[in-house]
C-alpha positions as CSV (number, residue, x, y, z in Angstrom):
1,M,81.5,123.5,79.4
2,K,82.0,120.2,77.7
3,H,82.6,122.1,74.3
4,T,85.2,124.7,75.7
5,I,87.0,121.6,77.2
6,G,86.9,119.6,73.8
7,A,88.3,122.8,72.0
8,Y,90.9,122.9,74.8
9,I,92.0,119.2,74.1
10,T,91.9,119.8,70.2
11,R,94.0,122.6,70.5
12,R,96.7,120.9,72.8
13,G,96.0,117.3,71.5
14,G,99.8,116.5,71.2
15,K,100.7,117.5,74.6
16,V,97.6,115.6,75.9
17,L,98.5,112.4,74.0
18,L,102.1,112.7,75.3
19,T,101.1,113.2,78.8
20,A,98.8,110.3,78.5
21,V,101.5,108.0,76.9
22,F,104.2,109.0,79.8
23,T,101.9,108.3,82.7
24,G,100.8,104.9,81.1
25,F,104.6,104.1,80.5
26,A,105.5,105.1,84.2
27,A,102.3,103.0,85.4
28,A,103.3,99.9,83.5
29,V,106.8,100.1,84.8
30,V,105.6,100.5,88.5
31,F,103.2,97.3,87.8
32,V,105.9,95.1,86.3
33,F,108.6,96.1,89.1
34,G,105.8,95.2,91.6
35,F,105.2,91.9,89.9
36,L,108.8,90.9,90.0
37,F,109.3,92.0,93.5
38,A,106.3,89.9,94.3
39,A,107.9,86.7,92.7
40,N,110.2,85.6,95.3
41,P,107.9,85.7,98.3
42,T,105.2,84.1,96.0
43,T,107.5,81.3,95.3
44,Q,108.5,80.8,99.0
45,Q,105.1,81.0,100.3
46,F,104.0,78.0,97.6
47,L,107.1,75.9,98.7
48,D,105.7,76.4,102.5
49,A,102.4,75.2,101.4
50,R,102.8,72.1,103.5
51,S,102.1,74.4,106.5
52,Q,98.2,74.0,105.4
53,K,98.1,70.4,105.5
54,W,100.3,69.1,108.6
55,V,102.2,70.4,111.5
56,E,105.9,69.5,111.8
57,V,107.5,68.8,115.3
58,A,111.1,68.9,115.5
59,G,113.6,68.1,118.4
60,R,113.7,65.7,121.1
61,I,110.1,64.3,121.2
62,S,108.6,61.1,120.4
63,A,105.4,60.1,118.6
64,Q,104.1,58.8,122.0
65,Q,104.4,62.0,123.8
66,I,102.5,63.8,121.0
67,G,99.8,61.1,121.2
68,E,99.6,61.6,124.8
69,T,99.1,65.5,124.2
70,V,95.9,65.1,122.2
71,L,94.2,61.7,123.2
72,E,90.6,62.7,122.4
73,A,91.7,63.6,118.7
74,D,92.2,61.2,115.7
75,V,95.9,62.1,115.1
76,E,98.3,60.4,112.3
77,I,102.0,60.9,113.1
78,I,104.6,60.0,110.4
79,P,108.1,60.0,111.6
80,A,110.6,61.0,108.9
81,T,113.8,62.5,108.3
82,V,114.1,65.6,106.4
83,S,116.8,67.7,104.6
84,Y,116.5,70.5,102.1
85,L,117.3,71.5,98.7
86,A,118.0,74.7,97.2
87,H,115.0,76.2,95.0
88,P,116.7,79.4,92.9
89,L,115.0,82.4,93.1
90,L,115.0,85.7,91.3
91,G,118.3,88.0,92.2
92,G,120.6,84.9,93.0
93,R,118.2,84.1,96.1
94,S,117.1,80.5,97.0
95,A,114.1,79.2,99.0
96,L,114.1,75.5,100.7
97,L,112.2,72.7,99.2
98,P,111.8,69.7,101.9
99,V,113.1,66.2,100.9
100,Y,111.4,63.7,103.5
101,G,113.2,60.5,103.9
102,L,110.3,57.9,104.5
103,D,110.0,54.2,104.3
104,E,107.2,52.5,102.0
105,K,104.1,52.5,104.3
106,H,104.7,56.2,105.6
107,A,105.5,57.4,102.1
108,Q,102.2,55.8,100.7
109,S,100.6,57.5,103.8
110,L,101.8,60.9,102.8
111,L,101.1,60.5,99.2
112,Q,97.3,59.4,99.9
113,Y,96.8,62.3,102.6
114,T,98.2,65.0,100.3
115,G,96.1,63.7,97.1
116,S,99.7,63.4,95.2
117,T,100.3,61.5,92.3
118,L,103.6,59.7,91.9
119,R,105.1,59.2,88.3
120,A,107.5,56.6,89.4
121,E,108.0,52.9,89.1
122,R,107.8,52.2,92.9
123,V,106.8,54.1,96.0
124,V,110.2,54.9,97.5
125,P,113.2,55.5,95.3
126,G,116.5,53.5,95.5
127,V,119.7,54.7,97.1
128,E,120.7,58.5,96.1
129,G,117.5,58.6,94.1
130,V,114.8,61.3,94.9
131,Y,111.4,62.1,93.8
132,L,110.8,65.8,93.2
133,P,108.0,68.1,92.0
134,A,108.0,69.2,88.5
135,V,108.3,73.0,89.7
136,Y,111.9,72.1,91.2
137,L,112.9,70.2,88.1
138,D,112.1,73.3,86.1
139,A,113.9,75.7,88.4
140,V,117.2,73.8,88.3
141,G,116.7,72.8,84.7
142,I,116.8,69.0,85.1
143,S,114.6,66.0,84.2
144,V,113.8,62.3,85.0
145,G,117.0,60.3,84.9
146,S,119.3,63.1,85.5
147,E,121.9,63.5,88.0
148,F,122.5,66.4,90.0
149,T,124.6,67.8,92.8
150,S,123.1,69.8,95.9
151,S,125.4,71.5,98.2
152,G,124.8,74.3,100.7
153,A,126.9,76.8,102.5
154,Y,127.6,74.4,105.5
155,Q,127.7,70.9,103.7
156,Q,129.6,68.8,101.6
157,P,128.2,68.5,97.9
158,S,125.7,65.4,97.6
159,R,124.9,63.7,94.4
160,F,121.3,62.4,93.7
161,T,119.3,60.7,90.7
162,V,116.0,61.9,89.8
163,E,113.8,58.9,89.6
164,G,110.3,60.1,89.5
165,I,108.1,63.1,89.6
166,I,105.3,63.9,92.4
167,E,102.4,65.6,91.2
168,S,100.8,67.4,94.0
169,E,99.6,70.9,95.4
170,I,102.0,70.6,98.0
171,P,105.6,70.7,96.7
172,F,108.0,68.1,98.4
173,G,110.4,65.4,97.7
174,L,110.6,61.9,98.6
175,A,113.9,59.6,99.2
176,A,114.7,56.4,101.2
177,P,115.3,57.0,104.9
178,D,119.1,56.0,104.4
179,T,119.4,58.4,101.7
180,I,118.6,61.5,103.8
181,A,120.1,59.9,107.1
182,N,123.3,59.9,105.6
183,L,123.5,63.9,104.4
184,P,125.6,65.9,106.7
185,I,122.7,68.2,107.4
186,Q,119.6,66.5,108.2
187,E,116.8,66.4,111.1
188,Q,114.2,63.9,112.6
189,V,110.7,65.4,112.4
190,L,107.3,64.0,113.1
191,I,104.6,65.0,110.7
192,V,101.5,65.5,112.3
193,Y,97.7,65.9,111.1
194,S,94.5,65.0,112.2
195,S,90.8,64.6,110.7
196,S,89.1,65.6,113.8
197,L,91.2,68.8,114.5
198,T,91.9,71.8,112.4
199,L,95.6,73.0,111.8
200,E,95.2,75.8,114.2
201,E,93.6,73.7,116.8
202,L,96.2,71.2,116.5
203,E,99.1,73.5,116.4
204,A,97.8,75.3,119.6
205,S,97.5,71.9,121.5
206,L,101.1,71.1,120.6
207,L,102.3,74.6,121.4
208,A,100.6,74.5,125.0
209,A,102.0,71.6,125.8
210,F,105.6,71.9,124.4
211,Q,106.1,75.5,124.3
212,E,108.3,75.8,127.4
213,D,110.4,72.9,126.1
214,D,113.6,74.4,124.3
215,N,114.5,71.0,122.8
216,V,111.1,71.0,120.8
217,R,110.0,73.1,117.6
218,I,106.4,73.2,116.4
219,L,106.2,74.2,112.8
220,G,102.7,75.1,112.0
221,P,100.5,77.5,110.6
222,S,101.6,80.5,112.8
223,H,105.2,80.0,112.4
224,Y,105.2,80.1,108.3
225,A,102.4,83.1,108.6
226,Q,105.4,85.0,110.5
227,L,107.8,83.9,108.0
228,N,105.7,85.0,105.3
229,Q,105.2,88.7,107.0
230,E,109.0,88.7,107.0
231,R,109.4,87.8,103.3
232,W,107.0,90.3,102.1
233,R,108.4,93.1,104.3
234,E,111.1,93.9,101.2
235,Y,108.2,94.1,98.8
236,R,106.4,96.5,101.0
237,L,109.3,98.5,101.2
238,L,110.5,98.6,97.6
239,L,107.3,99.2,96.0
240,P,106.7,102.6,97.7
241,L,110.1,103.7,96.7
242,V,109.3,102.8,93.3
243,L,106.0,104.6,93.3
244,V,107.6,107.5,94.9
245,A,110.4,107.6,92.4
246,G,107.7,107.6,89.3
247,L,105.6,110.4,91.1
248,V,108.6,112.5,91.6
249,A,110.0,112.0,87.9
250,L,106.5,112.5,86.3
251,A,105.6,115.4,88.2
252,V,109.1,117.2,87.6
253,G,108.8,116.2,83.9
254,F,105.3,117.5,83.5
255,R,105.6,120.4,85.3
256,L,108.9,121.7,83.2
257,S,106.8,121.1,80.3
258,A,103.9,123.0,81.6
259,L,106.3,125.9,82.7
260,E,106.3,126.8,78.8
261,Q,102.8,127.7,79.1
262,R,103.1,130.0,82.1
263,T,102.3,133.2,79.8
264,Q,99.4,131.5,78.2
265,I,98.1,130.4,81.7
266,A,98.6,133.8,83.4
267,T,96.7,135.3,80.5
268,E,93.9,132.9,80.9
269,Q,93.8,134.1,84.5
270,A,93.6,137.7,83.7
271,L,90.6,136.9,81.3
272,A,89.0,134.7,84.2
273,Q,89.5,137.9,86.7
274,L,88.0,140.0,83.9
275,Y,84.8,138.2,83.3
276,F,84.4,136.0,86.3
277,H,86.1,138.3,89.2
278,S,87.9,135.5,90.3
279,R,91.1,133.6,88.9
280,W,89.6,129.8,89.9
281,P,87.7,129.3,86.6
282,S,91.1,129.4,84.5
283,L,92.1,126.4,86.4
284,L,89.1,124.3,85.7
285,R,89.9,123.4,81.9
286,P,93.7,122.5,82.2
287,L,93.0,120.5,85.5
288,V,90.3,118.4,83.9
289,V,92.2,117.7,80.9
290,A,95.3,116.7,83.0
291,A,92.8,114.4,85.1
292,I,91.7,113.0,82.0
293,S,94.9,112.3,80.5
294,G,96.3,110.9,83.7
295,V,93.5,108.4,84.4
296,S,93.4,107.3,80.7
297,G,97.3,107.0,80.8
298,G,97.5,105.0,84.0
299,L,94.5,102.7,83.1
300,G,96.5,101.9,79.7
301,G,99.5,101.5,81.3
302,L,97.8,99.0,83.7
303,L,96.9,96.9,80.8
304,V,100.1,97.2,79.1
305,G,102.0,96.3,82.6
306,G,99.5,93.3,83.0
307,G,100.2,92.0,79.4
308,A,103.9,92.4,80.0
309,A,103.6,90.6,83.4
310,L,101.7,87.9,81.9
311,G,104.2,87.4,79.0
312,L,107.2,87.3,81.5
313,E,105.4,84.6,83.4
314,G,104.6,82.5,80.4
315,L,107.9,82.9,78.6
316,W,110.4,83.0,81.3
317,L,109.1,83.0,85.0
318,S,107.5,79.6,84.6
319,S,110.0,77.9,82.8
320,Q,112.5,78.9,85.6
321,G,110.2,77.4,88.5
322,I,109.3,80.8,89.9
323,V,105.5,81.2,90.8
324,S,104.1,84.3,90.5
325,T,100.8,86.3,90.9
326,L,99.6,89.7,89.7
327,P,99.7,91.7,92.9
328,W,96.7,94.2,93.4
329,S,99.0,96.6,95.5
330,A,101.1,97.1,92.4
331,A,98.2,97.9,90.2
332,L,97.1,100.6,92.8
333,A,100.5,102.0,93.0
334,G,100.6,102.2,89.3
335,L,97.2,103.9,89.0
336,C,98.4,106.3,91.8
337,L,100.7,108.1,89.0
338,A,97.6,109.4,87.4
339,V,97.5,112.3,89.8
340,A,101.1,113.4,88.3
341,P,99.7,115.4,85.5
342,A,97.1,117.5,87.5
343,A,99.5,117.9,90.3
344,A,102.0,119.6,87.8
345,V,99.2,121.7,86.3
346,L,98.2,122.8,89.8
347,S,101.8,123.7,90.8
348,V,102.4,125.7,87.6
349,W,98.9,127.4,87.8
350,M,99.7,128.7,91.5
351,Q,102.9,129.6,90.5
352,A,101.3,131.9,87.7
353,T,99.2,133.4,90.5
354,K,102.3,134.8,91.8
355,I,103.2,136.9,88.7
356,D,103.8,140.5,89.7
357,L,101.0,142.9,89.9
358,F,102.1,145.4,87.2
359,T,102.4,142.4,84.5
360,F,99.0,141.2,85.5
361,L,97.3,144.5,85.2
362,G,99.3,145.3,82.0
363,Q,97.6,142.0,80.7
364,V,94.0,143.0,81.8
365,Q,94.5,146.5,80.4
366,Q,95.6,144.9,77.1
367,I,92.6,142.5,77.2
368,K,90.2,145.7,77.8
369,K,91.6,147.3,74.9
370,A,91.6,144.5,72.3
371,G,87.8,144.0,73.5
372,T,86.9,147.8,73.1
373,A,88.3,147.7,69.7
374,A,86.7,144.5,68.7
375,K,83.4,146.1,69.8
376,S,83.7,149.3,68.1
377,T,84.6,147.2,64.9
378,H,82.1,144.5,65.3
379,P,79.4,145.3,67.9
380,S,78.4,142.3,70.1
381,S,75.0,141.1,70.9
382,P,73.4,142.4,74.2
383,G,74.5,140.1,77.0
384,V,77.5,138.7,75.0
385,P,81.0,139.5,76.1
386,P,83.1,141.1,73.5
387,A,85.5,139.2,71.6
388,T,89.0,139.6,72.7
389,G,91.0,138.0,69.8
390,L,92.6,135.6,72.6
391,R,91.9,132.0,72.6
392,L,91.0,130.2,75.8
């Protein structure tokens, strides 16, 4: 069987290679699109990494009330004023970077708790000064010493000066309390963390105590987990659409290409019917070859798509402050395209079985006559089917 499949591939080498190339191209396109679709929610999730370090409590609540709620736990509470800067994303969208207004004591405590390194001359910047993470500076194209204006849909433009960089796994900004308090949109929050309770336990304790109070908001791991589910919803919708479009385009293209071989396929069915009393053996070789070309093309496409994604990340996305990852779901979606060549072959083979009875019987009679003529001219060995002059 391997020899006949090898000969089959050799005779149709050009079309087999073309099938693999088209499948690989489609798989690469699906992977790259999936990679780009995942960039925005990945960046938003990165900017919300503080949800893995502390719980924020906003609204009409005091530090004393929180302390009374978790009396048995070792809890640290940092009062802060917070505002947000717009972090640019792909497609003209934006995420939110928190900037906390803290005095020197509390700023030092937060930096120490998060393991952050401050590249600045002092702990708290001056009036209208801010310390920002490097990812935000890359996103907006500014550096230390730059002045920039931040404005939102519901606030007046505010001017800031970058006085330092915060190097941390938790992206956030720092400013003087008065700098944030004077902004049109800002909020008083309490940053709560504990050395004796997990964040989930701390959040559960706070929710149990204040969930019925409409004036208090608890922003912890469960809150941000729900936000992330919403953010990834678009990705989970767009990726299947791209996959379906790629499958349909490949299946239609391959089927149109295979239709040219319908007569050849019908002839092979007639030969299989003559020698094996069944048409199914005639499906094996083209199906195996289609599967080989589809899988090889799909794997090659994933390698090319992965290389293209890494190139985009290194040459473009990272310089724009976009955090990206290689999504396995996009890789699996691209690999699903490998079934398109086999599906097209199966479709054409099934259509060829619908050839009218007279045509099929005519092909069988021609094959028998050719075999009889060949046998009379070149007698075959016992047990060996006569040559028909037709190539399988």
